[in-house]
C-alpha positions, -999 to +999 in steps of 0.1 A: +551+377-865+576+404-875+550+431-872+538+418-838+573+420-823+579+454-838+546+467-825+553+455-789+589+468-789+580+502-803+554+505-774+581+499-748+610+521-760+618+558-759+630+558-796+605+538-816+620+549-849+652+530-841+635+496-836+642+471-864+631+435-867+649+412-892+635+379-901+658+350-910+639+320-923+649+284-921+630+252-930+611+249-897+625+277-876+624+314-881+647+337-862+635+372-854+664+396-846+652+427-826+675+456-827+671+487-804+693+515-792+716+507-763+696+532-742+664+512-747+679+478-743+669+475-706+633+484-713+630+456-739+647+430-716+630+441-684+638+431-648+654+397-647+644+393-684+607+391-677+597+415-705+618+396-731+604+363-718+568+376-721+575+387-757+588+352-765+557+336-749+534+358-770+554+349-801+552+312-794+515+313-786+507+332-818+528+309-840+511+277-828+487+277-858+513+283-884+534+252-877+566+273-879+588+278-848+599+313-840+629+324-820+634+359-807+670+373-803+675+407-789+706+425-803+722+458-793 
C-alpha cells in the first residue's frame, strides 16, 4: 500500500524526489503518512480535497482483501 500511495503522489507533484510515505502499523489499522513539499501540497490535496479523497478511496478499495484498515494522512 505504501508503494501505491507513493506512486500516485509522485505522479501528481513537481518534486517527486521529495515525496516520502511512512507506514505506522497497529493491530488492525495502519496509518500512512504522506509528506510532500509545501509547494506541492495543493496538488496532492486538490480542489475541495477531491484528489486526497480519491487517493483514500483507492487505498480502501485495494486494502479490502488484506483485512487491514489503512488511513492516509497528508503532512506538510
